[in-house]
Phi, psi and omega in degrees: 000140185295343182109143180269131179293154177260148178294158180293247184282127177224150171300156184307316183293318178291324177297318180298317179295313182295319178298318179296321179294316178296321178296315179297319178301316179295315180294335179276003177097015181053056179297151179289163176300320179298319178296317180295322176299317180297317179298315185281323184111125184301330179286346182268314181209137178276166177300316181293325179292320177294317178303315178302322181301327181274324191252345185278150174285346178280145176286128181294160174298146179297321182304319178290313180300319180307306183286325180294313180297317179300314180294316179296316180298326178294339183263353180282120179299128181049038185273190181289161173298128182305322178296319177296321181293320177297318179296320178298315179294327179297320178294319176297319180295317177302315180296318182293330180270357180073022180300138184299337181267014184296335177273352181253169177273097182274148177287143177289137181295000000 
């Protein structure tokens, strides 16, 4: 895959989340959007919705990130525990969305 473009200007917290997502995608071998849809399930997320998570200036829904991060983390050779990676991304997502508990240790939904 040629690589997913990154959004232009983002607030620092959203940039941290987007950078982490792109990094995880790279460590997982840069799977195509079609491959990621297959891993997640077409009924769960469309190709365009996954593409948006990578390229949009909007913070993606947690439900999509949750399953996407878990699947990507499972594909990283000798990578992090998928559960740990999901928890790390949840904290990044809380900060990016301006959630009041972003400075606290929030429970994963």
